[in-house]
C-alpha positions as CSV (number, residue, x, y, z in Angstrom):
1,M,2.3,10.5,-8.0
2,S,-0.8,8.8,-7.1
3,E,-0.5,4.8,-6.9
4,V,-3.3,2.1,-8.2
5,F,-3.4,-1.3,-6.5
6,L,-4.9,-3.4,-9.3
7,D,-6.3,-7.1,-9.6
8,T,-7.7,-8.9,-12.0
9,E,-9.7,-12.2,-12.3
10,T,-10.4,-14.5,-16.0
11,T,-11.5,-17.7,-17.4
12,G,-8.5,-19.5,-16.9
13,L,-4.6,-18.9,-17.0
14,S,-3.7,-17.3,-20.5
15,F,-5.0,-14.7,-23.0
16,K,-3.2,-16.3,-25.5
17,E,-5.1,-19.5,-24.8
18,G,-8.3,-17.9,-25.6
19,H,-9.5,-16.9,-22.3
20,R,-10.9,-13.8,-21.0
21,I,-10.9,-11.2,-18.1
22,V,-14.0,-11.7,-16.1
23,E,-13.5,-9.6,-12.9
24,I,-11.0,-5.7,-13.3
25,A,-10.6,-3.8,-10.0
26,C,-8.4,-0.6,-9.4
27,V,-7.7,1.1,-5.9
28,E,-6.2,4.4,-6.1
29,T,-3.5,5.8,-3.6
30,E,-1.9,8.8,-2.2
31,D,1.4,7.5,-0.7
32,F,-0.7,4.4,0.1
33,I,-3.3,6.1,1.7
34,T,-6.5,5.2,0.1
35,T,-7.9,8.3,-1.9
36,G,-11.2,6.4,-1.9
37,R,-11.3,6.6,-6.0
38,V,-11.9,2.7,-6.8
39,F,-12.8,1.0,-10.6
40,H,-14.3,-1.6,-9.7
41,K,-16.1,-3.7,-12.9
42,L,-17.4,-7.4,-13.3
43,V,-17.2,-8.3,-17.0
44,N,-18.9,-10.4,-19.6
45,P,-16.0,-12.9,-20.9
46,E,-17.9,-13.3,-24.2
47,R,-17.2,-17.0,-23.7
48,D,-17.8,-19.5,-21.1
49,V,-16.1,-19.9,-17.6
50,P,-14.8,-23.5,-17.1
51,D,-15.5,-24.9,-13.8
52,E,-11.9,-25.0,-12.4
53,A,-12.6,-21.0,-12.9
54,F,-15.9,-20.8,-11.3
55,Q,-14.2,-22.2,-8.1
56,V,-11.5,-20.1,-7.8
57,H,-13.9,-16.6,-7.9
58,G,-17.3,-17.7,-8.7
59,F,-18.5,-16.2,-11.1
60,S,-20.6,-18.0,-13.7
61,S,-21.0,-17.7,-17.3
62,K,-24.9,-17.1,-16.4
63,F,-24.0,-13.9,-14.0
64,L,-21.7,-12.4,-16.1
65,S,-23.9,-12.3,-19.4
66,N,-25.8,-9.5,-18.9
67,K,-22.4,-7.5,-17.5
68,E,-20.2,-4.9,-20.0
69,K,-17.8,-6.7,-22.5
70,F,-14.3,-4.9,-21.8
71,S,-14.5,-3.0,-25.2
72,K,-17.1,-1.1,-23.5
73,I,-15.3,-0.2,-20.4
74,A,-11.0,0.2,-21.8
75,D,-11.6,3.9,-22.0
76,E,-12.7,4.4,-18.8
77,F,-10.3,2.1,-17.2
78,L,-7.3,3.8,-19.0
79,E,-8.3,7.0,-17.7
80,F,-8.1,5.7,-14.4
81,I,-4.8,4.4,-14.3
82,K,-3.4,7.5,-16.6
83,G,-0.4,8.6,-15.3
84,K,0.0,6.4,-12.1
85,K,2.5,4.1,-10.8
86,I,0.4,0.7,-10.7
87,I,1.2,-2.3,-8.4
88,I,0.4,-5.6,-9.4
89,H,1.0,-9.0,-7.4
90,N,2.4,-10.9,-10.3
91,A,2.2,-8.5,-12.7
92,T,2.9,-10.7,-16.2
93,F,-0.6,-12.5,-16.0
94,D,-2.3,-9.5,-15.4
95,L,-0.7,-7.2,-17.2
96,G,-0.8,-10.5,-20.3
97,F,-4.4,-10.0,-20.3
98,L,-4.9,-6.3,-19.8
99,N,-2.7,-5.4,-22.7
100,G,-4.4,-8.8,-24.9
101,E,-7.7,-6.9,-24.4
102,L,-6.1,-3.6,-25.1
103,D,-4.5,-5.0,-28.1
104,T,-7.2,-6.6,-29.6
105,L,-9.4,-2.9,-29.5
106,K,-6.2,-1.3,-30.8
107,K,-6.1,0.7,-27.8
108,A,-3.0,2.0,-26.2
109,L,-1.1,-0.4,-24.5
110,I,-0.3,-0.2,-20.2
111,D,4.1,0.5,-20.1
112,K,5.9,-2.3,-18.5
113,E,7.8,1.0,-16.7
114,S,4.5,2.7,-14.8
115,I,4.6,-1.4,-13.7
116,I,5.5,-2.4,-9.9
117,D,5.4,-6.4,-9.7
118,S,5.1,-6.7,-5.9
119,L,5.9,-10.3,-6.2
120,E,9.4,-9.7,-7.3
121,I,9.5,-7.9,-4.3
122,A,8.5,-10.2,-2.2
123,R,11.0,-13.1,-3.9
124,N,13.9,-10.9,-3.3
125,K,13.0,-10.3,0.1
126,F,12.0,-13.5,1.2
127,P,13.8,-16.3,-1.3
128,G,12.7,-19.6,-1.4
129,S,9.2,-19.2,0.5
130,S,6.0,-19.5,-0.5
131,N,5.2,-15.9,-1.7
132,S,1.6,-16.0,-2.7
133,L,-0.8,-13.1,-1.5
134,D,-1.9,-15.3,1.1
135,A,1.3,-16.4,1.8
136,L,2.2,-12.8,2.7
137,C,-1.2,-12.1,4.4
138,K,-0.1,-14.9,7.1
139,R,3.3,-13.6,7.1
140,F,2.3,-9.8,8.1
141,N,-0.9,-11.2,10.0
142,I,-2.8,-9.7,7.9
143,D,-6.9,-10.8,8.5
144,I,-8.0,-12.7,5.1
145,S,-11.1,-14.1,6.9
146,R,-13.1,-12.4,4.5
147,R,-11.3,-14.2,1.5
148,K,-13.4,-17.2,0.5
149,K,-13.0,-16.7,-3.1
150,H,-10.9,-14.5,-4.6
151,N,-11.8,-11.4,-5.6
152,A,-10.3,-8.7,-7.0
153,L,-11.3,-5.2,-5.3
154,L,-10.7,-7.3,-1.8
155,D,-7.2,-8.6,-3.3
156,C,-6.3,-5.1,-4.2
157,E,-7.2,-3.9,-0.6
158,L,-4.9,-6.6,0.4
159,L,-2.4,-6.1,-1.6
160,R,-2.2,-2.8,-0.5
161,E,-1.5,-3.6,3.1
162,V,1.2,-6.2,2.3
163,Y,3.4,-3.3,-0.1
164,I,3.3,-1.4,3.0
165,N,4.9,-3.7,4.7
166,L,7.4,-5.2,2.2
167,L,9.1,-1.8,2.1
168,D,8.3,-1.8,6.0
169,L,6.5,1.5,5.9
170,K,4.0,0.0,8.7
171,E,4.9,2.6,11.4
172,P,6.0,6.3,10.0
173,K,9.3,7.5,9.3
174,F,10.7,10.6,11.2
175,D,13.3,12.2,9.0
176,L,15.2,15.0,11.0
177,T,18.0,15.8,8.5
178,S,15.5,17.1,6.3
179,N,14.5,20.7,7.8
180,S,18.3,22.3,8.5
181,T,17.0,25.0,10.6
182,K,15.7,21.9,13.1
183,Q,18.7,20.3,12.8
184,N,20.4,23.4,13.9
185,V,18.7,24.6,16.7
186,I,18.8,21.0,17.7
187,K,22.8,20.8,16.9
188,N,22.9,24.6,19.1
189,K,21.2,24.2,21.4
190,D,23.3,23.6,25.0
191,Y,21.2,21.7,27.6
192,N,23.8,21.8,30.2
193,K,23.1,23.8,32.7
194,K,25.3,26.5,33.8
195,I,26.7,27.0,37.3
196,I,27.0,30.5,39.0
197,K,29.6,31.1,42.1
198,I,28.0,33.1,44.6
199,S,30.1,35.3,47.2
200,D,31.2,34.0,50.4
201,T,29.1,37.1,52.0
202,E,26.1,35.7,50.0
203,F,26.4,32.0,51.4
204,K,26.8,33.9,54.9
205,L,23.6,35.8,54.8
206,H,21.9,32.8,53.3
207,Q,23.0,31.0,56.4
208,E,21.4,33.2,58.4
209,F,18.3,33.8,56.6
210,L,17.9,30.0,57.2
211,K,18.6,30.0,60.4
212,K,16.1,32.7,61.6
213,E,13.8,30.7,59.1
214,L,14.3,27.9,61.2
215,K,13.7,29.6,64.6
216,K,10.2,30.9,63.3
217,N,8.9,28.2,62.3
218,F,10.1,25.5,64.2
219,Y,10.9,26.8,67.7
């Protein structure tokens, strides 16, 4: 199964309080290696962008006013994530907005069973520590110098690197037990050298040969 790393930017903290999505990004991977397929849209939220949100992501009301509305991109978005595991950092936040938008349009909601929340994994692995995306990037020495503002597409790329580290998948794993043929070859291989005993006659002939060779070369 393919995976999708997903992130959104919004006008505020809660869809129920009237806030909307302004950016959505999805990066498709296969075994956590990018396939090159990306879904990325800037969205007209059909409302103003509060200054607090603008300071986070840098998208103004004016800048977003000529972008597509969520209703125009919903089907394309749903098709992109269809049948894939969706990895989100702090899934409760993003899923609240996504399903809120989809529900308004009477579209199928995203099944929670298809979601993996990397924040929950991080909290279980590092209890009591800060587990924000920035904090995890610093923990795993992932370069965040490009992250001047929150950006959904960049955050998907960073999340992929963080997730690989969370699962300890940074180095390739070799499973020798998965191939019974190879395992039997290794098990049955005799790496001890066989010692062959020679007769007294052969030993004397060898000694005489060495003496002749020494006389020939050194005397």
